[in-house]
Each structure stands twice: as structure tokens, then as C-alpha cells.
PAZAPA-4460 file (N, C-alpha, C; in steps of 0.05 Angstrom, whole numbers, plus 32768, in hexadecimal, padded with zeros to 4 digits):
% residues 73
    n_x    n_y    n_z   ca_x   ca_y   ca_z    c_x    c_y    c_z   seq   type   mol
   8012   7FE9   8001   8000   8000   8001   8011   8018   8000     1      M     A
   800B   802D   7FF0   801A   8045   7FED   8015   8058   8005     2      G     A
   8023   806E   8004   801F   8083   8018   8005   8092   8012     3      E     A
   7FFA   809C   8028   7FE2   80AC   8026   7FE5   80C3   803A     4      S     A
   7FE0   80DB   8031   7FE3   80F3   8042   7FC8   8101   8042     5      H     A
   7FC3   810E   8058   7FAA   811E   805B   7FAE   8137   806B     6      E     A
   7FA0   814C   8062   7FA1   8165   8070   7F84   8171   8072     7      A     A
   7F7D   817E   8087   7F62   8187   808B   7F64   81A6   8090     8      T     A
   7F53   81B3   8082   7F50   81D2   8087   7F34   81D6   8093     9      I     A
   7F31   81E4   80A8   7F17   81E9   80B4   7F12   8207   80B7    10      Q     A
   7EFA   820D   80B3   7EF1   822A   80B6   7ED6   822C   80C1    11      W     A
   7ECF   8240   80D1   7EB3   8244   80DB   7EAC   8262   80D8    12      T     A
   7E93   8266   80CF   7E8B   8281   80CC   7E6F   8283   80BF    13      G     A
   7E69   8299   80B1   7E4E   829E   80A6   7E4B   828F   808D    14      A     A
   7E30   8289   8086   7E29   8278   806F   7E33   8283   8054    15      A     A
   7E30   829E   804E   7E38   82A6   8033   7E55   82A1   802E    16      P     A
   7E68   82A4   8042   7E84   829F   803E   7E88   8281   803C    17      M     A
   7E79   8272   804C   7E7C   8255   804C   7E78   8249   802F    18      A     A
   7E62   8254   8023   7E5C   824A   8009   7E73   8250   7FF3    19      H     A
   7E80   8267   7FF6   7E96   826F   7FE6   7EAE   825B   7FE9    20      L     A
   7EB3   8256   8003   7ECA   8244   800A   7EC4   8228   7FFF    21      L     A
   7EAC   821F   8003   7EA5   8204   7FF9   7EA8   8202   7FDB    22      L     A
   7E9F   8218   7FCD   7EA3   8218   7FAF   7EC2   8216   7FA8    23      A     A
   7ED2   8225   7FB7   7EEE   8225   7FB0   7EFC   820C   7FB6    24      A     A
   7EF0   81FB   7FC8   7EFB   81E2   7FD0   7EF4   81CB   7FBC    25      A     A
   7EE4   81D2   7FA9   7EDD   81BD   7F95   7EF5   81B9   7F81    26      Q     A
   7F06   81A7   7F88   7F1D   81A2   7F77   7F26   8186   7F7C    27      R     A
   7F37   817B   7F6B   7F40   8160   7F6F   7F4F   815C   7F8A    28      P     A
   7F4B   8145   7F94   7F59   813D   7FAE   7F4D   814A   7FC6    29      Y     A
   7F37   8159   7FC4   7F2A   8165   7FDA   7F0F   815D   7FDF    30      C     A
   7F07   8159   7FF9   7EEC   8153   8000   7EE4   8169   8014    31      E     A
   7ECD   8175   8010   7EC4   818A   8022   7EAA   8183   802E    32      S     A
   7EA7   818C   8047   7E8F   8187   8057   7E88   81A1   8064    33      F     A
   7E6D   81A3   806B   7E64   81BB   807B   7E4F   81B1   808E    34      S     A
   7E4E   81BF   80A4   7E39   81B9   80BA   7E32   81D3   80C6    35      Q     A
   7E18   81D7   80C9   7E0E   81F1   80D6   7E09   81EA   80F4    36      E     A
   7E15   81FC   8105   7E10   81FC   8122   7E0D   8216   812D    37      T     A
   7DF7   821B   813B   7DF1   8234   8147   7DF4   824D   8134    38      D     A
   7DEA   824A   811D   7DEC   825F   8109   7E05   8264   80FA    39      G     A
   7E19   8253   8101   7E33   8255   80F3   7E37   823C   80E3    40      E     A
   7E46   823E   80CE   7E4D   8226   80BD   7E6A   821F   80C1    41      I     A
   7E6D   8206   80C7   7E89   81FB   80CA   7E90   81EC   80B1    42      H     A
   7EA5   81F5   80A3   7EAE   81E9   808A   7EC8   81DA   808F    43      V     A
   7ECA   81C1   8086   7EE2   81B1   8086   7EE9   81A8   806A    44      S     A
   7F03   81AA   8063   7F0C   81A2   804A   7F23   818E   8050    45      V     A
   7F20   8176   8046   7F34   8162   8049   7F41   815C   802E    46      V     A
   7F5C   815E   8030   7F6B   815A   8018   7F7A   813F   801B    47      I     A
   7F78   812E   8007   7F86   8115   8007   7F97   8113   7FEF    48      H     A
   7FB0   810A   7FF3   7FC2   8105   7FDC   7FD8   80F2   7FE3    49      H     A
   7FE2   80E2   7FD1   7FF6   80CE   7FD7   8012   80DC   7FD7    50      S     A
   8014   80F3   7FCB   802D   8102   7FCA   802C   8119   7FDD    51      N     A
   803E   811A   7FF1   803D   8130   8006   8040   814B   7FF9    52      L     A
   8052   814E   7FE6   8058   8169   7FDC   803E   8172   7FCC    53      Q     A
   8031   815F   7FBE   8019   8166   7FAF   8003   816F   7FC2    54      Q     A
   8001   8161   7FD8   7FEE   8167   7FED   7FF2   8184   7FF8    55      L     A
   800C   818A   7FFC   8013   81A4   8007   800D   81B9   7FF2    56      R     A
   8012   81B4   7FD8   800C   81C9   7FC4   7FEF   81CD   7FC2    57      D     A
   7FDD   81B8   7FC3   7FC0   81BC   7FC3   7FB6   81CC   7FDB    58      I     A
   7FC1   81C5   7FF2   7FB9   81D3   800B   7FC1   81F1   800A    59      A     A
   7FDA   81F6   8000   7FE2   8212   7FFD   7FD0   8222   7FEA    60      D     A
   7FC9   8216   7FD2   7FB9   8222   7FC0   7F9E   8228   7FCB    61      A     A
   7F92   8215   7FD9   7F78   8218   7FE6   7F79   822E   7FFC    62      L     A
   7F8D   8230   800B   7F90   8245   801F   7F92   8260   8013    63      L     A
   7F9F   8262   7FFD   7FA2   827B   7FEF   7F86   8283   7FE4    64      I     A
   7F77   8271   7FD8   7F5C   8277   7FCE   7F4B   8280   7FE6    65      D     A
   7F4C   8271   7FFD   7F3C   8278   8015   7F42   8294   801F    66      F     A
   7F5C   829B   801E   7F64   82B6   8028   7F59   82CB   8014    67      A     A
   7F59   82C6   7FFB   7F4F   82DA   7FE8   7F30   82DC   7FEB    68      E     A
   7F24   82C8   7FF0   7F07   82C8   7FF4   7F00   82D9   800E    69      I     A
   7F0F   82D3   8023   7F0A   82E4   803C   7F11   8301   8038    70      E     A
   7F26   8308   802A   7F2E   8324   8024   7F18   8333   8015    71      E     A
   7F0B   8324   8002   7EF8   8332   7FF0   7EDC   8331   7FF9    72      N     A
   7ED7   8326   8011   7EBB   8325   801A   7EB8   8330   8037    73      N     A
***
């Protein structure tokens, strides 16, 4: 069996921003989930990849996209 790596990015906040983050997370090797609790939405994005550098590159790109979304909203 080959190597498997996983990273999780989590965020909690208002629904409009959550929808933008979930849309940005729709990419290969990513699974996204959301759950509403007490009027806030909790978003989790799990990244899976067999290559650690590729996982890191995906996570970095996703974090950059998330930061841009937060800055523009």
C-alpha cells in the first residue's frame, strides 16, 4: 500500500462567506463539508493526496483563495 497524506482546513462564520468558500473548495483531491450550528456555518475541507508536496501545493492554493474571498467580502 502506498503513502497517503491528509490535511484539513476548517472555518466558521456566516452563511454567505461559507458558500463562497465551499465553491472555492470544489477541486480535485478535496472533500468539503458544512454544518450549521447556532446560526453559524462550520466548513471543513479535507485534502487527500499520495504525494506530500502535491498535498501542500493544493492546501497553499486553497488558503490563498480563501484569503482573497475573506478580503473581498
